[in-house]
C-alpha positions as CSV (number, residue, x, y, z in Angstrom):
1,M,-39.4,-29.4,-65.4
2,L,-42.2,-30.8,-67.6
3,R,-44.0,-27.5,-67.6
4,Q,-40.8,-25.7,-68.7
5,V,-40.3,-28.2,-71.6
6,M,-43.9,-27.8,-72.6
7,S,-43.6,-24.0,-72.5
8,E,-40.5,-24.1,-74.6
9,H,-42.1,-26.4,-77.1
10,R,-45.1,-24.1,-77.4
11,E,-42.9,-21.1,-78.0
12,D,-40.9,-23.0,-80.7
13,C,-44.2,-23.9,-82.4
14,L,-45.3,-20.3,-82.4
15,D,-42.0,-19.2,-83.7
16,N,-42.2,-21.8,-86.5
17,R,-45.7,-20.6,-87.4
18,E,-44.5,-17.0,-87.6
19,F,-41.6,-18.0,-89.8
20,G,-44.0,-20.0,-92.0
21,F,-46.2,-17.0,-92.3
22,W,-43.3,-14.8,-93.4
23,L,-42.6,-17.4,-96.2
24,Y,-46.3,-17.1,-97.2
25,L,-46.1,-13.3,-97.4
26,M,-43.0,-13.7,-99.6
27,T,-44.9,-15.9,-102.0
28,D,-47.8,-13.4,-102.0
29,A,-45.3,-10.6,-102.7
30,I,-44.1,-12.5,-105.7
31,I,-47.7,-12.9,-107.0
32,F,-48.3,-9.2,-106.7
33,A,-44.9,-8.4,-108.3
34,L,-46.0,-10.5,-111.3
35,L,-49.4,-8.7,-111.4
36,F,-47.6,-5.3,-111.3
37,A,-45.3,-6.3,-114.1
38,T,-48.2,-7.5,-116.2
39,Y,-50.0,-4.2,-115.6
40,V,-47.0,-2.1,-116.5
41,S,-46.4,-4.0,-119.7
42,M,-50.1,-3.7,-120.7
43,F,-50.5,0.0,-119.8
44,R,-50.5,1.2,-123.4
45,N,-52.7,-1.7,-124.7
46,T,-56.0,0.0,-124.6
47,A,-57.3,-1.3,-127.9
48,N,-58.7,2.1,-128.8
49,G,-60.9,1.8,-125.7
50,P,-61.1,4.1,-122.7
51,E,-57.9,5.7,-121.6
52,P,-56.9,5.6,-117.9
53,I,-57.3,9.4,-117.6
54,H,-61.0,9.0,-118.4
55,L,-61.6,6.1,-116.0
56,F,-60.5,7.2,-112.6
57,D,-61.8,9.7,-110.1
58,L,-59.1,11.0,-107.8
59,K,-61.5,11.8,-104.9
60,H,-62.9,8.2,-105.0
61,V,-59.4,6.7,-105.0
62,F,-58.4,9.1,-102.2
63,F,-61.3,7.8,-100.0
64,E,-60.4,4.2,-100.8
65,T,-56.8,4.9,-99.8
66,A,-57.8,6.7,-96.6
67,C,-60.1,3.9,-95.5
68,L,-57.4,1.2,-95.9
69,L,-54.6,3.3,-94.3
70,I,-56.8,4.2,-91.4
71,S,-57.6,0.5,-91.0
72,S,-53.9,-0.2,-90.7
73,V,-53.6,2.4,-87.9
74,T,-56.6,0.9,-86.0
75,F,-55.2,-2.6,-86.3
76,G,-52.0,-1.2,-84.8
77,F,-54.0,0.2,-81.9
78,A,-55.5,-3.3,-81.5
79,W,-52.0,-4.8,-81.3
80,L,-50.9,-2.2,-78.8
81,A,-54.0,-3.0,-76.7
82,A,-53.1,-6.7,-76.9
83,M,-49.6,-6.1,-75.7
84,N,-51.1,-4.2,-72.7
85,K,-53.6,-7.1,-72.1
86,K,-56.6,-4.8,-72.6
87,R,-59.1,-7.3,-74.1
88,P,-62.1,-4.9,-74.5
89,S,-59.9,-2.4,-76.4
90,V,-58.5,-5.1,-78.7
91,I,-62.1,-6.1,-79.6
92,L,-63.1,-2.5,-80.2
93,W,-60.2,-1.7,-82.4
94,L,-60.6,-4.9,-84.4
95,I,-64.3,-4.0,-85.0
96,I,-63.3,-0.5,-86.1
97,T,-60.7,-2.1,-88.5
98,I,-63.4,-4.2,-90.0
99,V,-65.6,-1.2,-90.6
100,F,-62.9,0.6,-92.5
101,G,-62.1,-2.6,-94.4
102,V,-65.7,-3.0,-95.5
103,A,-65.8,0.7,-96.6
104,F,-62.7,0.1,-98.7
105,V,-64.1,-3.0,-100.4
106,F,-67.5,-1.2,-100.9
107,L,-65.8,1.7,-102.6
108,E,-63.7,-0.6,-104.8
109,V,-66.8,-2.6,-105.9
110,V,-68.6,0.7,-106.7
111,E,-65.6,1.8,-108.8
112,F,-65.6,-1.5,-110.7
113,L,-69.4,-1.4,-111.4
114,E,-69.2,2.2,-112.7
115,M,-66.3,1.3,-115.0
116,I,-68.2,-1.8,-116.3
117,Q,-71.3,0.3,-116.9
118,E,-69.3,2.7,-119.0
119,G,-68.0,-0.1,-121.2
120,A,-64.6,-0.3,-119.5
121,G,-64.9,-3.9,-118.2
122,P,-62.0,-6.4,-118.1
123,Q,-62.8,-7.7,-121.6
124,A,-62.5,-4.3,-123.2
125,S,-58.7,-4.3,-123.5
126,G,-55.5,-5.8,-122.3
127,Y,-54.9,-2.8,-120.1
128,L,-58.3,-3.1,-118.4
129,S,-57.9,-6.8,-118.0
130,S,-54.6,-6.3,-116.2
131,F,-56.1,-3.5,-114.1
132,F,-59.0,-5.5,-112.9
133,T,-56.8,-8.5,-112.2
134,L,-54.4,-6.5,-110.1
135,V,-56.8,-4.4,-108.1
136,A,-59.4,-7.2,-107.7
137,T,-56.7,-9.6,-106.4
138,H,-55.9,-7.0,-103.8
139,G,-59.6,-6.6,-102.9
140,I,-60.0,-10.3,-102.5
141,H,-57.0,-10.3,-100.1
142,V,-58.6,-7.5,-98.1
143,S,-61.9,-9.4,-98.0
144,I,-60.1,-12.5,-96.7
145,G,-58.2,-10.4,-94.2
146,M,-61.6,-9.1,-92.9
147,I,-62.8,-12.6,-92.4
148,G,-59.5,-13.2,-90.4
149,I,-60.1,-10.1,-88.3
150,L,-63.7,-11.2,-87.5
151,T,-62.4,-14.6,-86.5
152,M,-59.7,-13.0,-84.3
153,T,-62.3,-10.8,-82.7
154,L,-64.3,-13.8,-81.7
155,Q,-61.2,-15.6,-80.5
156,V,-60.1,-12.7,-78.3
157,F,-63.7,-12.5,-77.0
158,M,-64.0,-16.2,-76.2
159,K,-60.4,-17.3,-75.4
160,G,-58.8,-14.1,-74.1
161,L,-55.3,-12.9,-75.0
162,T,-53.5,-16.2,-74.7
163,P,-50.0,-16.6,-76.3
164,Q,-51.6,-18.6,-79.1
165,V,-54.2,-15.9,-79.8
166,C,-51.6,-13.1,-79.6
167,S,-49.4,-15.0,-82.1
168,R,-52.3,-15.3,-84.5
169,L,-53.1,-11.7,-84.0
170,F,-49.5,-10.8,-84.8
171,R,-49.5,-12.9,-88.0
172,L,-52.8,-11.3,-89.1
173,G,-51.3,-7.9,-88.5
174,L,-48.4,-8.8,-90.8
175,F,-50.9,-9.7,-93.5
176,W,-53.1,-6.6,-93.0
177,H,-50.1,-4.2,-93.1
178,F,-48.7,-6.1,-96.1
179,L,-52.0,-5.3,-97.9
180,D,-51.5,-1.6,-97.1
181,I,-48.0,-1.7,-98.7
182,V,-49.4,-3.4,-101.8
183,W,-52.2,-0.7,-102.0
184,I,-49.6,2.0,-101.8
185,G,-47.9,0.3,-104.7
186,I,-51.2,0.2,-106.6
187,F,-52.0,3.8,-105.8
188,S,-48.5,4.8,-107.0
189,V,-48.3,2.7,-110.1
190,V,-52.0,2.5,-111.3
191,Y,-53.7,5.7,-110.2
192,L,-51.2,8.4,-109.4
193,P,-49.4,8.5,-112.9
194,V,-52.8,9.2,-114.5
195,F,-53.2,12.4,-112.6
196,I,-49.7,13.7,-112.8
């Protein structure tokens, strides 16, 4: 009887944490919505500085996008492996996800440095300020997500696929996939209109 009560209490706690995480994602979505709105309102405020058409390289953006979207697929494979209780596969797919995440952040930093070297830093215009704020905020989220993935990899390695670890992995997956959705928004609103 006591074990049943303890098990139900544990499940309720995990459900509450998942609900709380959904609330967190909603607040994060509001932050990104505000950043998108700021970007759109500042799009024409280039202060006679560089225009978007001269700043972006479609191939570079394509590789960034591919890295992040592939990392979402590999995280999905990690989750499927967790559901099948295949601990080594979970660890492998999480490590692969980190590799693609690192590649994404690296490409983003390279893009920022090239823009700054060309005199298109965040201080050059309202447009560039809003661009750097939106894209860098996403990049910071991806970096935090990679720290979470590294932590989860260690937890799976050390603790196994306990209900608590799987619950954390599920919430981290929500966060990681949310970042992909935000990136698709960034690609569609920031980069794609420049090349159409």
